[in-house]
Each structure stands twice: as structure tokens, then as C-alpha cells.
N, C-alpha and C positions, 0 to 999 in steps of 0.2 A: 342541601346539595351533596351529592356523593363525591368524596375526594378522589382525585386522580391518583393512580398508582405511581409511586416514585421509587427510584433506586434506594436500597436500604442502607446506604453509607453516606457519610458527610460529603457534600459536594462543594465545600469551600475551596479546597485545593483544585478541584476540577474547574471552577470558575476562573481561577488564575491561569490554568492551562488553556482554556478557551480564549481568554484575553490575549495570551501570548500568540496563539494561532491566528487570531484576527489581526494582530499587529504584523505578523509575518505575511499574511495575505495583503495587507495594505502596502508593505514594502515591495512585494512582488508586483502588485498593480502599478506602483510608482516606477519600478525598474523597467517593466515591459508588460504593459496591459494586454497587448495583442498576443504575446506568447502565453500569458496566463489564460486568456480566453481560449486559445487553441488547446491547451492541456486540459482544460475543464470540459471540453467537448471532443476529446480525442476519439471516443467511440463512434462519433457521428460525422467526423470530418474525413471525407475521402481523400486519400493521398497524404494524410498527416504523417504517418510513419515513414513513408518514402521521403518526404520532405526533410524529416529529422536525420535520416541516413545521409542524404545528400549534403546537408549542412555540415556534418562532421564537427559539430560544436564541442568544445572542451567541457567536461563535466565540472571543472573547477572555475566556473563563473559565479558571480554573486547570485544571479537568478537561480541557477541550477542547485547550488548548495543550499540556499534558503528553502527552495521547494522540497529538496530532499529532507531537510530538518523538519519542515511542516508535515510531510508525509509520515516520518518516523513518530512524531508526537501524536498524530491522529491514529495510526495503527496501534500504538502502545495503549492509547485510551480505549480503543475498541477491544483489545485483548484483555484489558483490565475489567471491562464490563463483562466479558465472557467468563472470567474467573468467578464472578458472583453467581453464575448459573451452575457451573460444574463443580464448584468446591465451596459449599456453604460454611465450612470450618475455617476458611482463611479470612483474615481481617483485611478488608479493602481499605487501603490508606495510601498516602502519598509515597511512603517508602516502597510499597509494592509497585506503584506506578513507575517510580524511578528505576526499580529493578527490571521491570518489563521493558521500559524505554531503552535501557542499556542492552538488553537481549535483542530487541528488534533492531537497534542501530548496528550492533555487532553482526547480526544475521545478514542484513542487507549490505553492509559494507564488505563482509567476507564473500558474500554471494556475488557481488559486482566484481570484486577482485578475481574470484575464481573464473567468472565468465571471461574476463579480459585475458587472464593467464592461459586458460585452456584453449581459447580461440587463437591466441598468439602461438602457443607451443604446437598446436595441431595445424596451424596455418589455414584455418577455416573462418577467420574473422570476416572476410568479405562475404562468404556464403551465409553466415549467420547474422549479418549486420541488421537485417530486418527483424529477426526474432528478438535480438537483444534490445533494439530500439522499441519494439512493441511491448516487451515486458516492462521496461522502465517507464515508457509513456503511459501505458494503461495502469500501472501501479500508482502513478501520480493522479491519473484521472479518477481512480477508485477513491483515493484519499480525499480529493476535492469533493466528490459526490458524498462520501461517507460523513464528512464534517457536519453538514446541517442535520443529518439524521442522528448524529451523536448529541447535538443540541436538543433535538426533540425528545430523545430518550431520557436525557438528564432532567429537562425542565418541563416537558409537556406530556402528550398523550401516548407517544410511542413506547412500547415495552421492549425489553431486551431481545425477545424472540423476533419481533418485527425488525429490529436492527440487524440481527443475525441473518434474517431472510434477505434483507437488502444487500448485505455483504455477499451472500452466496450468489445472488442474481448477478451482481456486478463482476464477481470473480469468474463466474461461468461465462458471462458475456466476453470478458477479456480473453479467456481461453479459446472460445469459439472464433473470435475475430483473429486471434493469432494463428489459429489452425487454418482458417479460410485464406488468410493472406499469404501463408507459407505452406500450403497443402502439398505442393509438388516436392518440396524439400523434406517435409515431415513424412510423407508416405514412402518416399524412397529410402528413408532412414528410420523407419517406424520403430524397430527394436531399440535403437539407440535413443530415440526420443522418449520412449516409455521408461527406459533405464534412467535417463536424465530427469524425468519427472519424479521418479521414486527417490532418487539419490539427492537431488538438489532442490526439489520443491516440497514434496510431501514429508520426507523424513525430518528436515529441520523444523517444520511446524509441530510435529509430534514431540520433538526434543524440547521446543519452547514450552509446550503444554506441560510436559513432565517436570521441567525445571520450576515452573511457576506454581504448579498444583501438587 
């Protein structure tokens, strides 16, 4: 029998990360199984983003903080896998994963803070409430979707290029849905929206890549 292709670095520490993520999912299900279900299907639940805007729930709840940590761990693991493609000279180990986790956590934390700060200073929080809720909700949705594909990439038949394709599809879907649900606002402020994408979406990702590679 022909052996299946595997990632070429030790997955002992990855197993521990997966166990931690599964524990976090168990806690999330225990805290609020309905809300976890909704986030896992945010792409397909009509009115989900509007519901989150109306709730005006604090970010600093046990459920939101744990889901945020889960998403950071998943995205960090995804970017660690990508490093194995684009930089064969870098040793993939737990230290690198911790470094990427710190960068991802810092990026998302600063990004969320800037979102809140700019919207408050420019007094446009009400107008952008749907966009902000969509970005956060869909990012959680992508992390929940990505998690089983990371498992398949590490232990089964899916290769890293398949994982990257899944991420691109999910990211594109989140972008399209955000645009469709906020098209009037985006079209009326198209220049600023493009500037926003370049400054706060694309550039930080390039910086993360440069730092890690």
C-alpha cells in the first residue's frame, strides 16, 4: 500500500494544540450550545449579523473570550502550515507556533481596538456596526470551519494546498457576504473602503508573513 503524504515536521505538539482546541469547543458547547451552533453556520443563517448587532453583547463574556482564543489558536496553526510551503529553510516547531500565535493574537487584538477607536472618534460606529459584526462573526465561522480541515491535513489525506484552497474559499465567501449585506454603505464610500482594505486587512497579513518568514 502506498503511504499517504504527511506534513514533514513532528506533530506531537500539534496534537496537544488540537486537544486544547477540542477542550475549548467542549467548554463553548457547555456555556452556550445554541450560540456555538449559530457561529458555526454564520455564512448560511439569514439575519445572523443583524441579530448580533441588535444584541450589543459585550466582547468580555466567557463565551466570546474563549471563542476568540480558539480562533487565534486555529489561525496560528493554519499560518504555521503555510510556512512549510513558502519557506523550506525554516524549522517548523512549537517555538515557531508560539511566535505566530503571539503575532496573530496581537494583530487581531490591535485590529479590534482600532476598529472600536476609529469608529468612536469618527462617530460612525452605528453606520459600521454591521460591517464590524460581520467581520468578527465570519472570522469565527472560518476558524470553526477550518479546524476539521487542519485535522485532515495533519493526520489524513488532505495536503497543504487543499487546506489553502479551503481557506481562500471561506475568506472570499466572507468578503462577498460582507459586501452584499453592506453594499449601499460600501458603494457610497468605495474609495475609503478600498483604502481600509489595503491599510487594515492586506498590509498586516503581509507584515505577518515577513516577520515569520
